[in-house]
C-alpha positions as CSV (number, residue, x, y, z in Angstrom):
1,M,0.1,0.0,0.0
2,S,1.1,3.5,-0.7
3,S,2.7,5.3,2.2
4,R,1.5,8.5,0.8
5,L,-1.9,8.1,2.1
6,D,-1.0,6.2,5.3
7,P,-4.5,4.7,5.9
8,V,-6.0,3.9,9.3
9,V,-9.1,1.5,9.5
10,V,-11.8,2.7,11.8
11,I,-14.8,0.4,12.8
12,P,-17.8,2.3,14.2
13,A,-19.9,0.3,16.6
14,R,-22.9,1.0,18.9
15,L,-25.1,-1.2,20.9
16,A,-28.4,0.4,19.8
17,A,-30.0,-1.9,17.1
18,T,-33.7,-2.6,16.7
19,R,-33.6,-6.1,15.1
20,L,-30.6,-7.5,17.1
21,P,-30.0,-5.5,20.3
22,N,-26.4,-5.3,21.5
23,K,-25.2,-7.0,18.4
24,P,-21.5,-5.8,18.6
25,L,-21.3,-8.0,21.7
26,A,-23.1,-11.0,20.3
27,D,-21.1,-14.1,20.8
28,I,-19.6,-15.8,17.7
29,N,-17.7,-18.9,18.5
30,G,-16.6,-17.6,21.9
31,V,-15.7,-14.1,20.7
32,P,-17.8,-10.8,20.5
33,M,-18.8,-10.0,17.0
34,I,-16.9,-6.7,17.1
35,V,-13.7,-8.5,17.9
36,Q,-14.3,-10.8,14.9
37,V,-14.6,-7.8,12.7
38,W,-11.5,-6.2,14.2
39,R,-9.5,-9.3,13.5
40,R,-10.6,-9.4,9.9
41,A,-9.7,-5.7,9.5
42,V,-6.2,-6.3,11.0
43,D,-5.6,-9.2,8.6
44,A,-6.1,-6.8,5.7
45,G,-2.6,-5.4,6.7
46,I,-3.2,-1.8,5.3
47,G,-2.8,0.1,8.6
48,P,-3.7,0.3,12.2
49,V,-7.2,-0.6,13.2
50,V,-9.3,1.2,15.8
51,V,-12.8,0.6,17.0
52,A,-15.0,3.7,17.5
53,A,-17.3,2.6,20.2
54,A,-20.4,4.4,21.3
55,E,-20.5,2.6,24.6
56,Q,-17.7,1.5,27.2
57,E,-18.9,-2.1,26.9
58,I,-17.8,-2.3,23.2
59,A,-14.4,-0.6,24.0
60,D,-13.8,-3.0,27.0
61,A,-14.5,-6.0,24.8
62,V,-12.0,-4.9,22.1
63,V,-9.3,-4.0,24.5
64,A,-9.7,-7.3,26.3
65,H,-8.8,-9.1,23.1
66,G,-5.8,-6.9,22.4
67,G,-7.4,-4.3,20.1
68,T,-7.6,-0.5,20.2
69,A,-10.8,1.3,20.9
70,V,-11.9,4.9,21.6
71,L,-15.1,6.1,23.1
72,T,-17.3,8.4,20.9
73,D,-20.4,10.3,21.4
74,P,-23.4,7.8,21.3
75,G,-25.6,10.6,19.8
76,H,-23.9,10.7,16.4
77,P,-26.3,10.6,13.5
78,S,-24.1,8.4,11.3
79,G,-21.2,6.1,11.3
80,S,-19.2,8.7,9.3
81,D,-19.5,11.1,12.1
82,R,-18.4,8.5,14.6
83,V,-15.4,7.6,12.4
84,W,-14.4,11.3,12.2
85,E,-14.5,11.9,16.0
86,A,-12.4,8.7,16.5
87,L,-9.9,9.8,13.9
88,Q,-9.4,13.1,15.6
89,K,-8.9,11.4,18.9
90,V,-6.4,8.7,17.8
91,D,-4.5,11.0,15.3
92,P,-4.8,14.7,16.2
93,E,-1.6,15.5,14.4
94,G,-3.1,14.3,11.1
95,R,-0.5,11.6,10.4
96,Y,-3.0,9.4,8.5
97,G,-4.1,10.7,5.2
98,A,-6.8,8.3,4.6
99,V,-9.4,6.4,6.7
100,V,-11.2,3.1,5.8
101,N,-14.7,2.8,7.4
102,V,-15.5,-0.8,8.0
103,Q,-19.0,-1.7,9.3
104,G,-19.0,-3.4,12.7
105,D,-21.5,-6.1,11.7
106,L,-19.4,-8.0,9.1
107,P,-17.7,-10.8,11.2
108,T,-17.0,-13.0,8.1
109,L,-15.5,-10.1,6.1
110,D,-12.8,-11.2,3.6
111,P,-9.7,-9.1,4.4
112,Q,-9.1,-8.6,0.7
113,I,-12.3,-6.6,0.5
114,V,-10.8,-4.1,3.0
115,R,-7.8,-3.8,0.7
116,A,-9.9,-3.5,-2.4
117,V,-11.9,-0.4,-1.0
118,F,-8.7,1.5,-0.3
119,Q,-7.2,1.0,-3.7
120,P,-9.1,3.6,-5.7
121,L,-7.9,6.3,-3.4
122,E,-4.5,6.0,-5.2
123,N,-6.1,8.2,-7.9
124,P,-5.5,11.8,-6.9
125,D,-8.9,12.9,-8.3
126,V,-10.9,10.5,-6.1
127,D,-12.3,11.8,-2.8
128,L,-13.8,8.6,-1.5
129,S,-14.3,5.0,-2.6
130,T,-16.6,2.2,-1.9
131,L,-17.4,-1.3,-3.2
132,V,-19.9,-2.9,-5.5
133,A,-20.7,-6.5,-6.6
134,E,-22.7,-7.5,-9.7
135,I,-26.2,-8.5,-8.8
136,A,-26.8,-12.2,-9.5
137,I,-30.1,-12.8,-7.8
138,E,-33.0,-11.4,-10.0
139,D,-35.1,-10.3,-7.1
140,E,-32.4,-8.0,-5.9
141,R,-32.8,-5.8,-9.0
142,T,-36.1,-4.5,-7.8
143,N,-35.6,-4.8,-4.0
144,P,-35.4,-1.3,-2.5
145,N,-33.4,-2.6,0.4
146,V,-30.6,-3.4,-2.1
147,V,-28.9,-0.2,-3.0
148,K,-27.8,0.0,-6.5
149,A,-24.7,1.8,-7.7
150,V,-24.8,3.4,-11.2
151,V,-21.2,2.8,-12.5
152,G,-20.1,2.4,-16.1
153,F,-17.1,0.0,-15.8
154,A,-14.9,0.0,-18.9
155,A,-14.2,-3.5,-20.4
156,G,-12.1,-5.5,-17.9
157,A,-11.9,-2.8,-15.5
158,R,-12.4,-3.4,-11.7
159,V,-12.6,0.3,-10.7
160,G,-15.2,2.9,-12.0
161,R,-16.6,6.2,-11.2
162,A,-20.0,6.3,-9.4
163,L,-22.5,8.5,-11.0
164,Y,-25.4,7.7,-8.7
165,F,-26.7,5.4,-5.9
166,T,-30.4,4.5,-5.8
167,R,-32.9,2.1,-4.3
168,A,-34.6,1.9,-7.7
169,T,-33.6,-0.4,-10.5
170,A,-31.0,1.5,-12.4
171,P,-29.6,2.0,-15.0
172,W,-32.3,1.1,-17.6
173,G,-31.6,-1.3,-20.4
174,E,-29.6,-4.5,-21.0
175,G,-26.5,-5.0,-18.9
176,P,-25.5,-5.6,-15.3
177,H,-26.7,-3.9,-12.1
178,Y,-24.5,-3.4,-9.2
179,H,-25.1,-4.0,-5.5
180,H,-23.6,-1.3,-3.4
181,I,-21.6,-2.6,-0.4
182,G,-21.4,0.0,2.4
183,L,-17.7,0.0,3.1
184,Y,-15.9,3.4,2.4
185,A,-12.5,4.7,2.2
186,Y,-12.0,8.5,2.5
187,K,-9.2,10.9,2.1
188,R,-8.8,12.7,5.3
189,D,-9.9,16.0,4.1
190,A,-12.8,14.5,2.2
191,L,-14.2,12.9,5.4
192,R,-13.8,16.2,7.2
193,R,-15.8,18.0,4.4
194,F,-18.3,15.3,4.4
195,V,-19.3,15.5,8.1
196,S,-19.4,19.2,8.0
197,M,-22.0,19.4,5.2
198,P,-25.8,19.4,5.8
199,Q,-27.9,16.6,4.4
200,G,-28.5,16.8,0.7
201,V,-31.9,16.8,-0.9
202,L,-31.5,13.5,-2.6
203,E,-29.8,12.1,0.4
204,K,-32.9,12.7,2.4
205,R,-35.2,11.4,-0.4
206,E,-33.3,8.1,-1.0
207,K,-32.1,7.8,2.6
208,L,-28.6,7.2,1.2
209,E,-25.8,9.1,3.0
210,Q,-23.4,8.8,0.1
211,L,-25.6,11.0,-2.1
212,R,-24.5,14.0,0.1
213,A,-21.0,13.6,-1.3
214,L,-22.2,13.4,-4.9
215,E,-24.5,16.3,-4.5
216,A,-21.6,18.4,-3.2
217,G,-19.5,17.6,-6.3
218,M,-17.2,15.1,-4.6
219,R,-15.9,12.1,-6.6
220,I,-16.7,8.5,-5.5
221,D,-15.0,5.6,-7.3
222,C,-16.2,2.0,-6.8
223,A,-14.1,-1.1,-6.7
224,L,-15.8,-4.2,-8.2
225,V,-15.5,-7.3,-6.0
226,D,-17.0,-10.7,-6.5
227,T,-19.3,-11.2,-3.5
228,V,-21.4,-9.2,-1.0
229,P,-20.1,-9.7,2.6
230,L,-22.6,-11.1,5.1
231,G,-24.1,-8.2,7.2
232,V,-25.5,-9.5,10.6
233,D,-28.8,-7.8,11.2
234,T,-31.1,-10.7,12.5
235,P,-30.7,-13.8,14.7
236,A,-30.7,-15.9,11.5
237,D,-27.8,-13.8,10.1
238,L,-25.9,-14.4,13.4
239,D,-26.4,-18.1,13.2
240,R,-25.1,-18.1,9.6
241,A,-22.1,-16.1,10.7
242,R,-21.3,-18.6,13.4
243,A,-21.6,-21.5,11.1
244,I,-19.2,-19.8,8.5
245,L,-16.6,-19.1,11.0
246,A,-16.9,-22.4,12.7
247,A,-16.3,-24.1,9.3
248,G,-13.2,-21.9,8.8
249,L,-14.5,-20.3,5.6
């Protein structure tokens, strides 16, 4: 990885969750879920990993397993705000030029995906980057809970510029649709700008935070990966994650 950007990985986590309360502390094969995520992020090997905890219990769990955690304001409106506060606390001198935001509910995350989301930031014109995977399940094309990224990948390319994100089926016509995966990498100044801006009109309408950046003229590039990581939102998801990790997959 480029030393020019010197990335740090930040994992925002909070206990408040309607479908699976206290899920960062949910046991997955003897280890809290947030620790499983932390381990996957460490295995990516792109930089130090910090958990941005909204509650002391999360921080304590991470530290007990050898990780680094900082307490953040539990009232933050988004994970991006939590990541920014944590970054300022762990790096007030501004040594890290980029930050990778890894969701705290991805315990089976492939470390290669963390590396993939950082790679587009090597382009000096890119402000932030994220991930997409080609939709293979037909129902997902029309499911509003599956966010679509509108990206025109050149033939054979694995990185492309995001033109829009939507819950609708887009773009129209023959060709692939892309499932947006909510991992982000920001250049430090881009994250600072992002959290300082008010919500955008389209962001409010689609309920998609990344549209704030596009509305403000920021450039988002997408890295194409092969699969969508398992996000744990329900007890059934938790059981699946336990089975995957128990099998060593």
